[in-house]
C-alpha positions as CSV (number, residue, x, y, z in Angstrom):
1,M,0.0,0.1,0.1
2,T,1.0,3.4,-0.8
3,K,1.7,6.0,2.1
4,P,-1.0,8.4,1.4
5,F,-3.3,5.6,1.1
6,L,-2.4,4.5,5.1
7,L,-2.6,7.9,5.9
8,L,-6.3,7.7,4.8
9,I,-7.3,4.3,5.8
10,N,-5.6,5.6,9.9
11,S,-7.6,9.1,9.5
12,L,-10.7,7.0,9.1
13,L,-10.1,4.5,11.7
14,F,-9.5,7.3,13.9
15,L,-12.9,9.3,12.9
16,L,-14.6,5.8,13.9
17,V,-12.8,5.0,17.0
18,V,-13.6,8.5,18.3
19,G,-17.6,8.0,16.9
20,I,-17.4,11.1,14.6
21,P,-19.3,10.3,11.5
22,F,-16.8,11.1,8.5
23,N,-19.5,12.2,6.3
24,V,-20.6,14.9,8.7
25,W,-16.8,16.8,8.0
26,A,-17.1,15.7,4.3
27,Q,-20.9,17.3,3.4
28,N,-20.9,21.2,3.2
29,Q,-22.6,23.2,5.3
30,T,-26.7,23.4,4.4
31,Q,-29.2,25.7,5.7
32,K,-32.7,26.8,4.8
33,D,-35.5,29.2,6.3
34,S,-33.4,32.3,7.0
35,Y,-35.0,35.8,8.1
36,T,-33.6,38.9,9.2
37,R,-34.9,41.6,11.2
38,Y,-32.2,44.3,11.5
39,E,-32.8,47.2,13.7
40,L,-31.5,50.4,13.5
41,L,-29.8,51.8,16.5
42,A,-29.0,55.4,17.2
43,P,-28.2,57.3,14.2
44,E,-24.7,58.2,15.4
45,T,-23.7,55.1,16.9
46,H,-23.4,53.4,13.0
47,S,-24.7,50.2,14.4
48,F,-28.0,48.2,14.1
49,R,-28.8,45.2,15.8
50,I,-29.7,41.6,14.1
51,I,-31.7,39.3,15.1
52,Y,-31.0,36.1,12.5
53,D,-33.2,33.4,12.1
54,V,-32.0,30.3,10.2
55,S,-32.5,26.0,10.3
56,A,-29.1,24.6,9.9
57,T,-29.7,21.0,7.4
58,T,-26.5,19.2,6.9
59,S,-27.7,15.7,8.5
60,G,-25.8,14.9,11.3
61,A,-23.6,18.2,11.9
62,N,-23.2,19.2,15.5
63,Y,-22.3,22.4,14.4
64,Y,-23.5,25.8,12.8
65,Y,-21.0,28.5,11.3
66,N,-22.8,31.7,10.4
67,T,-20.1,34.1,8.1
68,L,-19.3,37.3,10.1
69,R,-19.6,39.9,7.1
70,K,-15.9,42.0,7.0
71,G,-15.9,45.6,7.0
72,S,-18.2,45.9,10.0
73,E,-17.5,45.5,13.9
74,H,-19.6,42.7,15.5
75,Q,-20.9,41.9,19.1
76,I,-22.3,38.8,19.3
77,T,-24.8,39.2,22.2
78,A,-27.1,35.3,22.2
79,V,-27.5,32.3,20.3
80,Y,-31.0,30.5,21.0
81,D,-32.1,27.1,20.1
82,R,-36.1,28.0,18.9
83,M,-37.4,25.0,19.9
84,T,-36.6,24.8,23.0
85,G,-35.7,28.4,23.6
86,T,-32.5,28.1,25.8
87,A,-29.6,29.6,24.9
88,L,-26.6,28.1,23.0
89,K,-23.1,27.8,23.6
90,W,-21.2,29.9,20.5
91,L,-17.5,31.0,19.5
92,I,-15.9,33.3,17.2
93,V,-13.3,31.0,15.0
94,D,-11.7,31.9,11.9
95,G,-11.6,30.1,8.5
96,E,-8.8,27.6,8.9
97,H,-10.9,26.8,11.9
98,A,-14.1,26.3,10.3
99,K,-12.9,24.5,7.1
100,A,-11.0,22.2,9.6
101,N,-14.4,21.6,11.6
102,G,-17.4,20.7,9.9
103,H,-17.7,23.5,7.1
104,P,-15.2,22.5,4.1
105,T,-16.3,25.6,2.1
106,A,-15.6,28.1,4.9
107,S,-13.6,30.8,3.2
108,E,-9.8,31.6,5.4
109,A,-10.6,35.2,4.4
110,Y,-13.3,35.5,7.2
111,E,-14.3,35.2,10.6
112,Y,-17.4,32.9,11.6
113,L,-19.7,32.2,14.4
114,K,-19.4,29.1,15.4
115,V,-22.8,27.8,17.3
116,Y,-22.7,24.3,18.8
117,L,-26.1,23.1,18.2
118,A,-28.3,21.4,20.7
119,R,-28.5,18.0,19.1
120,P,-27.5,16.8,16.0
121,V,-29.2,17.7,12.9
122,P,-32.0,14.5,12.0
123,E,-31.9,13.1,8.7
124,G,-33.9,15.3,6.8
125,G,-35.0,17.1,9.9
126,A,-33.3,20.8,10.7
127,A,-31.7,22.4,13.8
128,R,-33.3,26.4,13.9
129,I,-31.2,28.6,15.9
130,R,-31.7,32.4,16.7
131,I,-28.6,34.7,16.2
132,D,-28.8,38.3,18.4
133,K,-25.5,40.3,17.1
134,T,-25.0,43.7,16.8
135,Y,-23.0,45.2,13.8
136,K,-21.5,48.9,13.3
137,D,-20.9,49.7,9.6
138,A,-20.7,53.4,8.8
139,K,-21.0,52.7,5.1
140,S,-24.1,50.8,5.4
141,Y,-25.9,53.0,7.9
142,Y,-25.2,56.8,8.2
143,K,-26.3,60.4,8.4
144,E,-26.7,62.4,4.9
145,G,-27.9,66.0,6.4
146,D,-31.3,65.7,8.4
147,Q,-31.8,62.5,7.1
148,I,-30.5,59.1,7.8
149,V,-29.7,56.4,5.5
150,F,-29.3,52.9,5.1
151,D,-28.1,51.1,2.4
152,R,-26.4,47.6,2.5
153,S,-26.8,44.0,0.3
154,L,-29.0,41.5,1.5
155,G,-28.4,37.7,0.4
156,V,-31.2,36.6,2.8
157,K,-34.4,35.8,0.5
158,R,-36.6,37.4,3.7
159,N,-36.0,40.5,5.6
160,S,-36.9,43.6,7.9
161,V,-35.7,46.7,8.9
162,V,-36.8,48.9,11.9
163,L,-36.0,52.2,11.8
164,P,-35.2,54.5,15.1
165,S,-38.0,55.7,17.3
166,G,-39.7,59.1,16.1
167,Y,-38.3,58.2,12.6
168,E,-40.6,58.1,9.2
169,L,-40.1,57.0,6.2
170,V,-38.7,58.3,3.5
171,S,-37.8,56.2,0.6
172,C,-37.6,52.8,0.2
173,N,-35.9,51.2,-3.1
174,Y,-37.5,47.8,-3.0
175,P,-41.0,46.3,-3.1
176,S,-41.8,46.5,0.5
177,Q,-44.5,45.7,3.2
178,V,-44.9,49.0,5.8
179,E,-46.1,48.3,9.4
180,L,-46.1,50.5,12.1
181,E,-45.3,48.3,15.5
182,E,-46.8,48.0,18.8
183,S,-43.5,49.7,20.0
184,G,-44.3,52.9,17.7
185,R,-41.3,52.2,15.2
186,L,-42.1,51.8,11.8
187,K,-40.2,48.6,9.6
188,T,-40.1,47.6,6.6
189,S,-40.6,44.3,5.0
190,F,-39.6,42.3,2.0
191,M,-39.1,38.8,-0.2
192,N,-36.5,38.4,-2.3
193,R,-38.0,36.6,-5.1
194,G,-34.8,36.6,-7.4
195,T,-31.7,34.9,-7.3
196,A,-29.3,37.8,-6.4
197,A,-28.7,39.7,-3.5
198,V,-30.9,43.0,-3.0
199,P,-29.0,46.5,-2.8
200,Y,-31.9,47.4,0.1
201,K,-31.9,51.5,0.5
202,I,-34.0,53.1,3.2
203,I,-34.2,56.7,3.7
204,A,-36.0,58.1,6.8
205,K,-36.0,61.6,8.6
206,K,-37.0,62.3,12.0
207,L,-40.6,63.8,12.9
208,P,-40.8,67.0,14.1
209,D,-40.7,67.3,17.4
210,W,-44.7,68.3,18.1
211,V,-45.7,64.9,16.4
212,K,-46.7,62.5,19.2
213,Q,-45.5,59.4,19.1
214,P,-47.6,57.3,17.1
215,T,-49.1,53.4,18.0
216,P,-50.9,50.9,15.9
217,N,-54.6,50.7,15.9
218,T,-55.7,47.4,15.1
219,K,-59.2,47.9,16.0
220,P,-62.2,47.5,14.0
221,M,-64.3,50.9,12.7
222,E,-68.1,49.7,14.7
223,W,-70.9,49.3,12.4
224,P,-72.4,52.6,13.8
225,Y,-69.8,54.7,12.5
226,Y,-71.6,53.7,9.2
227,K,-74.3,54.8,7.3
228,K,-74.9,51.7,5.9
229,Q,-72.7,48.7,5.6
230,P,-70.2,48.9,2.7
231,S,-70.6,46.5,-0.2
232,G,-68.5,46.9,-3.4
233,R,-65.5,49.0,-3.4
234,D,-66.6,50.5,-0.5
235,K,-66.1,47.7,2.0
236,S,-62.7,48.7,1.8
237,R,-63.0,51.2,4.4
238,A,-64.0,47.8,6.5
239,R,-60.4,47.4,6.5
240,L,-59.4,50.6,9.1
241,G,-59.0,47.9,11.7
242,Y,-56.9,45.3,9.5
243,Q,-53.8,44.1,11.4
244,L,-50.6,43.8,8.5
245,N,-49.4,39.9,8.9
246,E,-45.9,40.3,7.8
247,R,-45.3,38.2,4.2
248,A,-42.0,38.1,5.2
249,F,-41.9,36.7,8.4
250,Q,-44.2,33.8,7.7
251,N,-42.0,30.3,7.7
252,R,-44.4,27.9,5.5
253,D,-42.8,25.8,2.5
254,I,-44.7,23.6,0.7
255,V,-43.8,21.5,-2.1
256,Y,-46.0,19.8,-4.5
257,F,-44.7,16.3,-6.4
258,L,-47.5,16.0,-9.2
259,Q,-48.0,12.2,-10.2
260,Q,-48.9,11.3,-13.7
261,P,-51.6,13.7,-14.4
262,E,-54.3,10.7,-15.4
263,T,-54.4,10.0,-12.0
264,H,-55.3,13.6,-10.6
265,D,-52.7,12.9,-8.0
266,F,-49.9,15.2,-6.0
267,R,-47.8,14.2,-3.1
268,L,-46.8,17.6,-1.0
269,Y,-45.4,18.1,2.2
270,H,-46.0,21.4,4.3
271,D,-43.5,23.0,6.6
272,Y,-44.9,24.4,9.7
273,T,-44.0,26.0,12.7
274,E,-46.0,26.2,15.9
275,T,-45.2,28.7,18.2
276,R,-48.3,29.4,20.7
277,E,-48.2,28.1,24.0
278,G,-50.5,25.1,24.8
279,M,-51.1,24.0,21.2
280,D,-51.1,20.4,20.5
281,K,-52.5,19.5,17.4
282,Y,-52.5,20.4,13.7
283,I,-55.9,21.0,11.6
284,N,-55.6,20.7,7.8
285,V,-58.9,20.9,6.1
286,V,-59.4,19.3,2.8
287,R,-60.5,21.2,-0.3
288,A,-63.9,21.0,-0.9
289,G,-63.5,18.5,-4.8
290,S,-60.0,16.9,-3.4
291,K,-59.4,13.6,-1.4
292,A,-56.1,13.2,1.0
293,S,-54.7,10.0,1.4
294,N,-51.2,8.4,3.2
295,P,-50.2,11.2,5.6
296,S,-47.8,11.2,7.7
297,A,-45.8,14.0,9.9
298,K,-43.0,14.4,11.7
299,I,-40.7,16.9,14.1
300,L,-37.8,18.7,11.9
301,D,-36.3,19.4,14.8
302,T,-36.0,16.1,16.4
303,G,-37.1,13.9,13.1
304,E,-39.6,12.4,15.3
305,A,-43.0,10.3,13.7
306,L,-46.5,11.8,15.0
307,K,-49.6,10.6,15.1
308,V,-51.9,11.2,12.1
309,E,-55.9,11.0,11.8
310,T,-57.9,11.3,9.7
311,L,-61.3,12.2,10.3
312,I,-64.3,12.9,8.5
313,G,-68.2,14.6,9.8
314,K,-69.3,13.6,13.0
315,A,-66.2,12.0,13.8
316,I,-64.6,15.2,14.3
317,T,-67.2,17.1,16.6
318,D,-66.9,13.7,18.4
319,K,-62.9,14.5,19.3
320,G,-64.0,17.8,20.5
321,I,-62.7,19.7,17.3
322,E,-63.6,23.3,16.3
323,L,-62.8,24.5,13.0
324,N,-64.0,28.1,11.8
325,G,-66.4,27.3,8.9
326,E,-69.1,24.8,9.3
327,I,-68.4,21.0,10.1
328,T,-70.9,19.0,7.7
329,A,-71.0,15.5,6.6
330,N,-68.4,16.0,4.4
331,T,-66.1,18.2,6.0
332,E,-62.9,15.9,5.6
333,I,-59.8,17.3,8.6
334,I,-56.4,15.7,8.5
335,V,-55.1,16.2,12.6
336,I,-51.5,15.7,13.7
337,W,-50.9,15.2,17.2
338,F,-47.8,16.3,19.1
339,D,-46.7,17.5,23.0
340,P,-48.3,20.7,24.0
341,V,-46.3,23.4,23.0
342,K,-44.5,25.1,26.3
343,K,-44.1,28.5,27.0
344,G,-41.6,30.5,24.6
345,Q,-40.7,27.1,22.8
346,S,-41.8,25.7,19.5
347,V,-42.1,23.3,17.2
348,R,-41.5,22.9,13.6
349,L,-43.6,20.0,11.8
350,R,-43.2,18.7,8.1
351,I,-46.3,17.2,7.1
352,E,-46.7,14.7,4.2
353,E,-50.1,13.4,2.4
354,T,-51.6,12.8,-1.3
355,Y,-54.3,14.8,-3.0
356,T,-56.6,13.6,-5.5
357,D,-58.3,16.2,-6.8
358,A,-59.8,15.9,-10.6
359,N,-61.0,19.7,-10.8
360,R,-57.5,20.9,-10.1
361,Y,-55.0,18.8,-11.8
362,L,-55.7,16.8,-14.7
363,L,-55.4,15.4,-18.3
364,Y,-56.7,17.4,-21.2
365,E,-56.3,15.7,-24.7
366,D,-52.9,15.5,-24.2
367,E,-51.9,18.4,-21.9
368,L,-50.9,18.1,-18.5
369,I,-53.1,20.9,-16.4
370,W,-52.6,22.6,-13.1
371,D,-55.0,25.4,-11.9
372,R,-54.6,25.6,-8.0
373,S,-54.6,29.0,-5.9
374,F,-52.0,29.2,-3.4
375,G,-52.3,31.3,-0.1
376,R,-48.7,30.8,1.4
377,N,-45.8,32.9,0.7
378,R,-43.7,29.8,-0.7
379,N,-44.9,27.4,-2.9
380,T,-42.8,24.8,-5.1
381,V,-44.4,22.9,-8.0
382,I,-42.7,19.9,-9.4
383,L,-44.1,18.2,-13.3
384,P,-43.7,14.6,-13.3
385,T,-41.3,12.8,-14.7
386,G,-41.6,12.4,-19.0
387,W,-43.2,16.4,-19.2
388,F,-41.8,19.4,-20.5
389,L,-43.5,22.8,-19.3
390,T,-45.5,24.9,-22.0
391,T,-47.4,27.8,-19.6
392,N,-47.0,28.8,-16.9
393,A,-49.4,32.4,-15.5
394,I,-48.2,33.2,-12.5
395,P,-43.6,34.3,-12.5
396,A,-41.9,31.7,-11.0
397,I,-38.1,31.2,-10.5
398,I,-37.6,27.9,-12.8
399,D,-35.0,25.0,-13.0
400,Q,-35.2,21.4,-12.7
401,T,-34.4,18.7,-10.6
402,K,-31.6,16.5,-10.5
403,D,-33.9,14.0,-12.7
404,G,-34.7,16.5,-15.4
405,Q,-37.8,17.4,-13.7
406,P,-39.3,21.2,-14.3
407,R,-39.3,23.1,-10.7
408,L,-41.6,25.9,-10.8
409,Y,-40.9,27.9,-7.3
410,F,-43.5,30.8,-6.5
411,M,-42.1,33.3,-4.1
412,N,-45.7,35.5,-2.9
413,D,-44.8,38.3,-0.8
414,R,-48.6,39.5,-1.0
415,P,-51.5,39.0,1.7
416,D,-53.6,37.4,-0.9
417,N,-53.6,34.3,-3.0
418,I,-52.1,33.7,-6.1
419,D,-54.2,31.3,-8.6
420,V,-51.1,29.3,-10.4
421,F,-52.1,28.0,-13.8
422,I,-49.2,25.6,-15.3
423,R,-49.6,23.6,-18.8
424,G,-47.2,20.9,-20.0
425,K,-47.0,18.4,-22.4
426,R,-45.1,14.9,-22.8
427,K,-41.6,14.4,-24.3
């Protein structure tokens, strides 16, 4: 045997002896579900707090590495495990250390925040963490006359920026939602539909001293205020009590795997995070005209399989389950049961099932037809093997799976549904 080969064998034996799986070191670090909140501090400090949510997805990994951007002075406040809410151990390391200890693509030109995960990442699961840190960067956050400017390239796909107290928004260069938070501070938020980073620029100005600190008004207008109940275009006045739900912060991800169109079947999985204290179940109401089968569910944080039930009509009320709408003999739901969520904790679920829906997924003559509305903010549709895309009505990012199947990614940053319409033909 050659000397290099013997060295390789000895290295593998060492990894086995100390109990470290070799594939952990060989795998590239992967992640998903990233969301960043930037809270601008007093302008003269050139500093902003960053709250970064991310899911580490490298199977078996014990660490997660967060790149610390060059040109910014960084201060780490804390890192938390989002499932349990407990603080995690962390360390600032150089790129050489990161590259040799679980992040093979790390650059030696950068520093990294090394996070010690609460548990190894389960196969097909995720370790959700929240990083709380502060950056000082005069090139990204500065004063310009009587205005303040936040001008920074943002590579994460979901972001929000919170203005300092007492400031009004002057301009924003990328389509964004605007929300007045309970603290009285204004927040912009956006979802990046593209593949490149967004050169995001916010300009704000201090409100005059006589302007009272604003607070959000979430109380709906009562009907006696109106002469009559509004309808048509006037009905929009009823939204004066509307409370914005930040679209970028929503963390639901749905992937549809279309089966051959003659079957009218599509398999899907839906990732969802439950944060409400005391909640012990997730209820999926099957759409009228659809049939659900083969449901399963697991906790992505741990890989634990969960109990799943399909209930129809009276069986729903017998379980003491209440729905928003009327429960009829044909009402069908899928219930996923889990331990009640404790205060300050959360659980991320993956729900899988097969749907049959001849009205929304079908073969018409020689064409595949998909006609279905999406209410969630992130949706992916994968066409079946042997088909190519010919029509797509709602703009999407389009690529192919490793098996050559067309894949369409729809990012909906609006608080309403999109009506997705797809056609395809056989190869």
